[in-house]
C-alpha positions in Angstrom: 59.6 19.1 -25.2 56.6 18.0 -23.2 53.5 17.1 -25.2 50.2 18.1 -23.9 47.1 16.1 -24.9 43.7 17.7 -25.2 40.7 15.9 -23.9 38.2 14.8 -26.4 35.2 17.0 -25.3 32.6 17.6 -27.9 30.8 20.9 -27.8 27.4 21.4 -29.4 25.8 24.6 -30.6 22.7 25.6 -28.7 19.7 23.6 -29.8 21.9 21.0 -31.5 22.7 18.7 -28.6 21.7 15.0 -28.8 18.5 14.0 -27.1 19.7 12.0 -24.1 17.4 11.0 -21.4 17.6 12.9 -18.1 19.7 11.3 -15.5 17.9 9.3 -12.8 18.9 11.8 -10.2 16.7 14.4 -11.9 13.6 12.4 -12.8 12.0 9.0 -12.2 11.3 6.9 -9.1 14.7 7.4 -7.6 14.4 11.1 -7.8 10.8 11.0 -6.4 12.0 8.8 -3.4 14.9 11.1 -2.7 12.8 14.2 -2.9 9.6 13.1 -1.1 10.7 10.4 1.3 14.2 11.5 2.2 14.2 15.1 1.3 14.7 16.4 4.8 15.5 15.1 8.3 11.8 15.2 9.2 10.8 13.3 6.1 13.5 10.7 6.7 12.5 10.1 10.3 8.8 9.9 9.3 9.6 7.5 6.5 11.7 5.2 8.7 9.0 5.3 11.4 6.3 4.4 8.9 8.4 1.5 7.5 9.0 0.2 11.1 5.3 0.4 12.0 4.3 -1.4 8.8 6.9 -4.0 9.6 5.3 -4.6 13.0 1.6 -4.3 12.0 1.3 -6.1 8.7 2.5 -9.6 9.9 0.2 -9.5 12.9 -2.7 -8.3 10.7 -2.1 -11.1 8.1 -1.9 -13.6 10.9 -5.2 -12.5 12.5 -7.0 -12.1 9.1 -6.0 -15.2 7.3 -3.8 -17.7 9.3 -5.7 -17.8 12.6 -9.1 -17.2 10.9 -12.2 -19.4 11.0 -13.7 -20.0 7.6 -16.6 -22.3 8.6 -19.4 -22.0 11.0 -22.9 -20.6 11.4 -22.5 -18.3 14.4 -19.9 -16.2 16.2 -19.6 -18.9 18.9 -18.6 -21.5 16.2 -15.9 -19.2 15.0 -14.6 -18.6 18.5 -14.4 -22.3 19.1 -12.4 -22.9 15.9 -9.9 -20.1 15.9 -8.8 -16.9 17.7 -8.6 -14.8 14.5 -11.2 -13.3 12.2 -14.5 -14.9 11.6 -15.0 -15.2 7.8 -17.8 -17.7 8.1 -20.3 -14.9 8.9 -19.1 -12.5 6.2 -21.7 -13.5 3.5 -24.6 -12.9 5.8 -23.2 -9.6 7.1 -22.5 -8.3 3.6 -26.0 -9.2 2.5 -27.6 -7.5 5.5 -25.5 -4.4 4.9 -26.2 -4.2 1.2 -29.9 -4.1 1.9 -29.8 -1.8 4.9 -32.9 0.1 6.2 -35.5 2.1 4.4 -35.0 5.9 4.7 -38.8 6.4 4.9 -39.6 3.9 7.6 -37.9 2.7 10.7 -38.1 -1.0 9.6 -34.9 -2.7 8.7 -35.2 -4.9 5.6 -33.3 -8.2 5.6 -33.2 -10.6 2.7 -31.8 -14.1 3.0 -28.7 -14.7 0.9 -28.6 -17.9 -1.0 
């Protein structure tokens, strides 16, 4: 006589099931990525294109902004003589002039020297 084994499956009455967290395929960052970034062919192509563009742009931008930048000097010509990147030497003077700006009631631009 062949014996049959029953599988050990618990059944719960409605409303009495244990409080298990939802699987990651239903909520959380993995679900958000699948739904929003790879939810359709168009979303997948746009996501991959964006990742590729960021891969190409960010290293060049970091190189120009920080690695090839000039941090000392008193004029734009000093910066151009030192490096081919950004000119951070002039940034304090530019931010000071921009923070003061021009008066809305007169056509005179007000500049205050930054210490």
